C-alpha positions as CSV (number, residue, x, y, z in Angstrom):
1,X,5.7,1.6,-14.8
2,X,5.0,-0.4,-11.7
3,X,1.4,-1.8,-11.3
4,X,-0.5,-3.3,-8.4
5,X,-3.4,-5.6,-9.3
6,X,-5.9,-7.6,-7.4
7,X,-8.9,-9.6,-8.5
8,X,-8.3,-8.5,-12.1
9,X,-8.3,-4.8,-11.3
10,X,-5.5,-2.3,-11.3
11,X,-5.3,-0.8,-7.8
12,X,-2.2,1.4,-8.3
13,X,0.1,2.3,-11.1
14,X,3.2,4.6,-11.0
15,X,6.7,5.1,-12.3
16,X,7.6,6.7,-9.0
17,X,7.7,4.0,-6.4
18,X,10.1,3.7,-3.5
19,X,11.3,0.2,-2.7
20,X,11.9,-0.6,1.0
21,X,12.5,-4.2,2.1
22,X,11.4,-5.5,-1.3
23,X,8.0,-3.7,-1.2
24,X,7.0,-1.0,-3.7
25,X,5.5,2.0,-2.0
26,X,3.2,3.9,-4.4
27,X,2.4,7.6,-4.1
28,X,-1.0,8.0,-2.5
29,X,-2.3,9.8,-5.6
30,X,-1.3,6.8,-7.8
31,X,-3.7,4.5,-5.8
32,X,-7.4,4.2,-6.7
33,X,-8.9,5.5,-3.5
34,X,-12.3,4.2,-4.4
35,X,-11.0,0.6,-4.0
36,X,-9.7,1.2,-0.5
37,X,-11.5,0.9,2.8
38,X,-10.2,1.9,6.2
39,X,-9.1,-0.9,8.5
40,X,-8.6,-0.9,12.3
41,X,-5.4,-3.0,11.9
42,X,-2.1,-1.5,12.9
43,X,1.4,-2.9,13.2
44,X,4.7,-1.6,14.5
45,X,8.2,-1.7,12.9
46,X,11.1,-0.6,15.1
47,X,12.7,1.6,12.3
48,X,9.6,2.7,10.3
49,X,7.1,3.3,13.0
50,X,3.4,2.4,13.3
51,X,1.6,1.2,10.1
52,X,-2.0,1.6,9.3
53,X,-4.0,-0.5,6.9
54,X,-6.6,-0.4,4.2
55,X,-8.6,-3.3,2.8
56,X,-9.1,-3.5,-0.9
57,X,-12.6,-4.0,-2.5
58,X,-13.0,-5.1,-6.1
59,X,-16.3,-6.3,-7.6
60,X,-17.8,-7.0,-4.2
61,X,-14.9,-9.0,-2.9
62,X,-12.6,-7.8,-0.1
63,X,-9.0,-8.4,0.5
64,X,-8.7,-7.5,4.2
65,X,-5.7,-5.4,5.3
66,X,-4.0,-5.8,2.0
67,X,-2.5,-2.3,1.8
68,X,-0.5,-0.5,4.4
69,X,1.1,2.9,5.0
70,X,2.9,4.8,7.6
71,X,1.1,8.0,8.5
72,X,4.0,9.4,10.5
73,X,7.1,7.3,9.6
74,X,10.2,7.6,11.7
75,X,13.0,9.8,10.3
76,X,14.8,6.7,8.9
77,X,11.8,5.9,6.7
78,X,10.8,9.5,5.8
79,X,10.9,8.5,2.1
80,X,7.7,6.4,2.4
81,X,5.5,9.1,3.9
82,X,2.2,9.5,1.9
83,X,2.9,6.2,0.1
84,X,1.1,2.9,0.2
85,X,2.4,-0.7,-0.2
86,X,0.5,-3.9,-0.9
87,X,0.6,-7.6,0.0
88,X,-1.7,-10.6,0.6
89,X,-2.2,-11.6,-3.0
90,X,-1.9,-8.2,-4.6
91,X,0.3,-8.8,-7.7
92,X,3.1,-6.2,-8.3
93,X,4.6,-6.1,-11.8
94,X,7.4,-3.9,-13.0
């Protein structure tokens, strides 16, 4: 089971993650949606496409843009569609 934790709270947990470039992409339904807030941030990867972001909120604290996903990944990255990855202090344990 792979777990994503931030600020003492479990944000995501699944035994069905996809690892791309060292990052675990969790199925969207394995992520606690009530901890995510939409973000205006976007970034571009030449082979995956345009990423969108969520900030994480736990106990009144916010980790800005700490989760990302590809709403419409390019064909080469189709396996991460509807999946979310984490960074910026979110601890991933396997």
